[in-house]
C-alpha positions, 0 to 999 in steps of 0.5 A: 500500500505504501508503494502504491500511495507513493506511485499515485502521488508521483503520477499526480505530481507529474501530471501537474508539472505537465498541465494534464488533468489530474482526473486522468491520474485517478483514472489510471490508478483506478484502472490498475486497482490502486497501483502496486496491488494489481498483479504484475501480469496485468501491467504490460504496456502503456497502450492499455491506457487508450481505454481511458476516456481522458487518454486522448491521442493528444494527451498520449503524445504529450505523456509518452516521453514521460510515462512508462509502465513497468511490471516492477512496482519497486523499480527505481528511476535512473537519474542519468536517463530520466527527464527533469519532469520525471525526477521532480515528480518522483522526489518530493520537494525537488523543483523542476529547476533543480531537476533540470540543473541535476540532469545537466550535470549527469551522468553520475557514477553512484547514488551517493554522488547524486544525493551529495548534490546541492539540490538534495541538501534540504531534501530527505536523502533516504526517500530519494535513495528509495526512488532513484538509481544511476543504472536501469533494470528495464530496457526497451529493445528495438529491432527494425527488420526489412524483408521483401521490401517491407520494414517492421519495427519490433519492440521488447521490454527487457528486465535485467536482474542478476544473470537473468533476463525477463522478457515482458512483451513483444510489440510490432510497430508500437513501442 
């Protein structure tokens, strides 16, 4: 429940930063049964949000650079890859200006280096450590295949943990 509540707050902060109706966030949370409580198998692809009335093509285009749907509720945000809006939404008290400044100095070698930055001086470093990382566990892999004059794009969500790979979905033409 704590992870779900934190995820809900993060989503609503992100939507506020992007000037998107917060009712969409509540619809997303309702769709997935409160976030982390929903079975991981039910969370597969961002295109599932197309079923929501407020998730219009315009809203989808606006949110796609910022949203992803991962099967791991405890996944951390990679500071070295995240957009400033995502960092500002994920770390309570981090302003968009501070997030932009932080992103401008990336890449960081360690999480210790990240929380030692001036932007985190007045923030809860323990909470930031729970939400952030300097590496990614999930990757979107794309392959473009041309055969008989027809080109197709294939996408696969891959999770790397230890020496194993977790292949979550295969999509043709839609990341």
